[in-house]
N, C-alpha and C positions, 0 to 999 in steps of 0.2 A: 383906269376903270377896272373894277373888280370882275374877274373872269367867272362866268357861270360854271359851276361844277357839272361834269358829265358822269353819270353813273351807268354802268353796264350791268344787265341782269341776264344770266344764262339759265334758261328754264323758266317757263311761265305756267307752272302749276298753281295751286291755291296760294302757296307762300310767295312765289315769284310775282304773280300777277297782283296780289294785294300790295306787295312792296312797290311795284312799278306804279300803281295807281296813286299810292300815298305820296311817293316822291314827286310825281308829275303834278299833284295838287299843290305842292309847295313850290312849283315853278322850276324844278330841277330838270335838266335835260336827261332823258332816259333812252338808252339804246338797249334793246332786248331781243332775244331770240328763243325759239323753241322748234323742235322737229315736228310738232303737231300744228298744222295750219290753223285749226280753229282756235287754239290757244293764243296765237298771235293776232288773228283777225278780230277776236273779241275785244281787245284793248288797243288795237293799232292806232286809233285816232288820238289816244292819250300819250302815245310814244313819240319821241323825236325820230327814232328809227325803229321799225319793227321788222325783223327778218325771220324767214322760215329756213332753218338749217341746223346743222349739228355743231355744237361748240367744241367738239373734239377735233374738228377740222380747222387747222391753223389758218389755211388760206381763206376759208369762209369768214373766220373772225377778223382777219386783216381787212378783207374787202368790205365787210360790214361797218368797219370803223371802230371796233372795240379798242384799238390802240390809242384812240383819242380820249379814252376814259380816265378819270382820276381814281375811280374805285370800280372794282368789278365784284358782283355778288353772284356766287353759284347757288342758284335757288332750288336745286334738286339734289337730294341726298341719297336716293335709292341705289344708285350705281356708283360705287366707290371709284372704280377704274375711270369712269367718265369724269368724275369730279377731279381726280388727280390730273387727267389730261387737260381739263379746263384751267386748273391752276398753272400748269406748265405753259400752256398756250398764252395765258394772260401775262406771265412773266416774260415770255419770249417777245411779246408786243410792248414790253416796257412798263406794264402796270404791276405794281408790287403791293398795293393795298387791296387785298383780296379777302372777301368774307365768304365763308362756305357753310352751307347747311349740311349737317351730318345726321345719320340715322342712329348712331351709337357711339360709345366712347372709343371703340377700336378705330372706327373710321375717322373720328375727330383727331385721334393721336397721329394717324397716318397723314392727314391733311396738314396738321401743324408741322410735322416733320419735314414736309417739302416746301414749307414757306408760307402757308396761309396766314394772313394777318390775324384773323379771328374766326373761330369755328362756332357755329350756332347749333344747339340741340333743342329745337323748338318744343318738343313734347316734354323733355326733362326740365327745361327752364320754366315752362308754363306750370308744370307740376310744383316745382319749388316755389314759384311766385304765389300760386294759390295757397300752398301750405303755409307760407309766411303770413298771408292775409288772414286765413282762417284761424291761425294760432293766436293772433292778436285781434280781438274783436273790435277794438277802437281804431285800428289802423285801416285807413282807406286805400292806400297804395304804397308800394315799395318799388323803386327803380334802381337797380344796381348800376353804378357808373364804372366801377372797377372792382378789384378784389377787396379793397379797403373802404370804399365810400359808396353811399347810397342816398338817394332822395326819398324821404319818407313823408307821407301825408297822413295825419291822424287828428282825432278830436282832442281838444285840450282836456286833460284829465281833471276831475273835480278838485284835486289838490291845488290846481293852478288858478281856479276861479277867484276873481277879485284880488289877484296878486299881480304886481307889476313885473313885466318881463325881465328888466335888468336886476331885480331883486332875487330872481330865481337862479341867476348865475349859471345858465344852462351851458354856455360855451366853456367856461372854466372848469366846471365840475363833470360835465358829461360829453364834451366835444360835440355839442348839438348846436348848429348854426341855423337860426330861423331866417328863411328868405322870403316868406310870404304868408298871408292869412286870407282865409275865406270865411264868410258868414254862413254860407250854405253850399252844399255840393253843386259843382258846375259853375259857380260864380267866378267872375274874373278875379285872378289873384291880385291881392293888394300888396305891393312891394314897398309902399311908402308909409310905413308905420313908425311911430316914435319908439325910442328905446324903453320908455316907461309905459308902454301900452299895457293896459289892464285886461287880462284874459277874462272872457265871459263863457258861460255855458253855451255849448254849440259851436264855439270857434273851431275852425279847421286850420291846422298848422301845417305848413310845408317847410321842411328843413333838410339840410345836408347833415348826414350822420356818419359817424365812424361805425362800420358794420360790426366789428368785434365788440365795441362797447354797447351797441344797440342790442346785440344778441345776449350779452352778459348782464346788462342792466336794463330792466324793463322800465322805461321812462314813465309808463302809464301807471305803474304800481309803486315805484320807489320814491318818486318826487312828490 
C-alpha cells in the first residue's frame, strides 16, 4: 500500500498558511508550526499536527514529529539565521528534501550552500512569471518545471487554424510536445485527441516546451 506523504511547514505566515491549506486540500498530511499562536489556531483544523513553537529549537521539532516528514518547507524568509537553523535541524532529523523561502539572492545562495534542496524567491519568481505572460499576449500561463523545461498554455495562433497537428511537425522542428487541449478557459483538459486533430480559432493548447527554444522562437509568430 502506498504511504501517504507527510510534509512539514515551518512558519505559517501568508505563504506558509496558503501552502498548508492547499496541501491539505489534496489529502496530504501536513505538520506545521509557528511561534504566533493565532497563525496556528487559524488553520489548526486543516493540519494533521499544528504546533506553537520555534523551529530553531531542535527538541521542539523532534517532539512535534517533523522527523517523520518526507519534505520540509521553511515558509518564512525574513530571518536568514532562523532559516539556516531550520535547515540544519531538518537535516539532523533525517529530512534532506528541504524547500526554503528566501527574501533575496544573497539569502538564497547561503541556504543552497548548506544543503537546501530548492530555494524559492516568491516576489522575484512572480515578477518573472507575470513578465513572461504580459510579453506574450496569446500565452495564458507558463509553469517552469526546471531550468530547461516548462509547461505552456496558449491560444492556437491563426497560422495553425484549419491545419492538422501532425502536419505542423511541432515536436520535430520546435521541440513542442502538446499534452492537452481546451475549447475555452477553465474547461477540463482534453488529453485524448487524435494526432491529426485540426486546430480551430479559440483552441487553447497545453504543451511541454524547451525553454531556450521557446524564448528564441516565438511559436505564435513564426509558425
